[in-house]
C-alpha angles and dihedrals in degrees: 000000000000124000122187131199118240089259106034092158097055137071108286091024117130147173132207132206131199125178141139094243101035099037122219135295150126134245118201127189104227102176141000119201105195111281092319107074144019121193119198142175117220118197118191111199103171141064089005125010115232141134127216134180113213136175137198121211120199130194115218110216128194122214131187106280096022144314126314 
């Protein structure tokens, strides 16, 4: 089962999952830095409890005629 916050695409937005095969946890968007970086907190609750902070960095590239 997936449950989303009212603003899952904004800072502070989150979603949770809970299933027999995938376990249970929560992912929260902590910070967006333009189009270049997303910082998140991932909390695993089952089958093993742990918390991780992760980030994604993106490179914006320009191409003739626009961006891709």
